N, C-alpha and C positions, 0 to 999 in steps of 0.2 A: 750329285751328278747322276744323270740318267744312265741306267745300265742297259736299257732296251727301249723300244718304242712300241706303244700300243695306242690305237685311236681313242679308246674310251677308258676312263678311270671311274670306277663305281665306288662311291663313298657311303659307308653305313656305320652305324654305331656299334652294333653287337653281332656276333656270329650267328646267334639264334635267328636273327631276322632273315638270313640268307642260307641257313643250314641245308635246306633241301637242294639248293643250287650248288653249294660247295662240296657236299658229300663227304668223302674221306680225304679230300685234299689237305695237305699240310701247309701251314703258313710259314712264310719267312718274316721274321720280325726286323723292322728297320725303324729306329728311333721310336720305339714303343708302339709302332703301328704294325698290325698283322696284314701281310700282303699275300694274295692268292692269285695265281696266274690262270686265266681262262683264255680260250682262243679268241683273240681280238679285243680282250678287255683285261684290266687289272681290277681286282676287288681289294679295297683298303678299309680296314676296320680299326677304329682308334678310340672308341669310347663315347659316352653320352654327354651331350651338351655342346654349345657353340665353340668353346675353347678347344675341345678335342676334335670336333669336326673340322675346324680350320686347320689344325695341325695335320690331321689325316689327309686332307686335300692337298696341302703343301708337300707332304712327303710323297704322295702319289704322283704329283706333277713332276717333282724332281726325279722320280724313279723311272717314269715311262714317257714323259713328254706327250700327254694326250692332247687331242683336239677338243674333246668333250668331257666335262665333269658331269657325272650322273649321280644325283643324290637319291638314295633309295632307303626304304625302311617302313616300319609300321607307324600309324598315326591314329590320333583320336578324331572322331567325327565332331564337327561343329554343326553342320547342317542336319536337321532332323530327317532329311530325305536319304541320307547315306546309312548303309547297314554294314555290319561286320562282314568282312571278306571282300567288300568292294575295292577295286583297284582303279586308280586314276592317274593320269599325267597332270602335272602341275603347270598352270599357265603363268602364275605369279607367286612370288614368296614375299611376305612382309615380315620384317624384324620388329617384334612387339616392343623391344627395348628402345629402338631408335626411330621407328616409324618409316624406315627406308624400305622401298619396294624394289624387288628384283624380278623383272619379267623374264620368263624362260623363253628360249629361242625355239620353241616347239608349239604345236597346236595342242593346248592343254585343256583340261576339264575343270580343275579346281584351283582355288586360291588357298595357299598354305600359310598359316601364321606360325612363326617360330617364337616360342616362349621359353623362359628360363625355368618355369615350373610346370609340373604335370597337372593339368587342369581338372577341377571337379566340374560337375554339371553347371553350376552357376557361373563359374569362370568361363566355361565354354560358351555359354549364351552371350556373355559380355564380349568375348573375342569375335563372335560371329557378327554382332551388331556393330561393333566399333570398326572392324577391319573388313567386313563383308567376306569373311573367310569361310571356307568349307571344312578344312581340317587343320589340325595343330600338331606340331612336333617340337623337338628341342635342338635340331641341328641344321635344317635346310637353309636358312638365311646365311649361315657362315660359309657353306659350300658355294652358294651363289655369289657371295661377296668375293671369295677367292677367285672364282671364275672371272668376275668383272675386273678385278685387279690384274689378273694375268692375261687378259684378252682372250679367254677361252669361251667356247660355247657352254651353256649351262642347260641342263634338263633335270627333271625329277619325276620319279614314279613312286607312289606311296600306296599302301594298303591299309584299310581301316581295321583296327583291332578292338575298338570300343565305340559304341554309338553315343549320340549327343547327350543322352540322359543317364548313361552308365556312371555310377558313383565309384570312383577309384579310391583305393587305399592310399595313404600318404607315401607314395613310391619315392618321391624326391628325397625323403629322409635317408634312403638306403643307397644313394649314389655316392661312392667314395671319392677321394681326392684324385684318383687316377681315371675317373670317368666310368668306372665299372659298377655294375649293380651287385650289391651284397645280398645274394640270394639267401644264404643261411641265416643271416641276421634278420632279414625280412620274414622268413618263415618262422623264426623264433618269436618275432613280434606277433605274427598272425595267430600262432598257437594260443597266445595269451589274450587275444581279442576275437572272440567267436563271431562277432558281427561281420567279420571279413571272410569267414570260411567259404561261404557260397560264392562270394565275389572272386576269390582267388581261383577256385575251380573253374568258374566261367571265364576268367581271364586266360587261363591256360588253354581252354578250348578255342577261345577267340584268336589267340596268338597263333595257334597251329593252323587255323583256317586262313588267317591273314598272310602268314609267311608262305604257305603253300601257293596261294594265288599270286602273291608278289613274285615269287621265284619263277613261276610259270611265265609271267609277263616279262621279267628281266631276261630269262633264257630265250624267249621268243625274239626279243629285241637283238640280243647278241647273235643268235643263229641267223637272223634275217639280215645281218650285216649292219645293225644299228639303223634301221630304216626310220629315222626321225628326220623331219624337215629342217636339218641343221647343216649349214655349209661345211663341207669337209667331212661330214659324218656318213653321208649316204653311200659312200663307196668303201666304208671300213670293212676290212677283212680280218 
């Protein structure tokens, strides 16, 4: 049951993706989802992957009855023209598992492919060719699907944290059953695999740049009253 009303619900997987925006705010936990109140928006964080993104979106909708679901987070680049730190609005999301496409109700720049695995360079090239996608994540299509089912507007803003040729460690091995990333176990793995040392350092730098740029864009959207070309959103306060 809704406790309040906000025009926008922002759905993300992990706090670190929005840490500069959230600052020292404390979360309220509802059904294993962390909720943060911002002026004019609710931020909902619920874990990595489509299953958790769907649950997070549903909890956010029940809690604040938004008009717009906004999927945000960091993504991998599929297009060789994109670089780390680039931020773009999504014009369409494609679910790799089902092939279903979800157009966003905004003027967007990129096509987002949602995949169940964190892609290496070869897989990224395959996704780009097969789906004409620019970037890849693990949650976007689930949020778009919930928006479609609930009759809500959908939009997405993503920031690039790794370019198309960046070779990723096997990160998907370290996502636990609750959709959380097991950082300690991953670092223990990296210690025993020196080939990943430089990559992990680079990933940290990339993530910091991507999240800083992402949060600036999201904060701008919120402060401007969600000035997206979506019916019912343009007057959000």
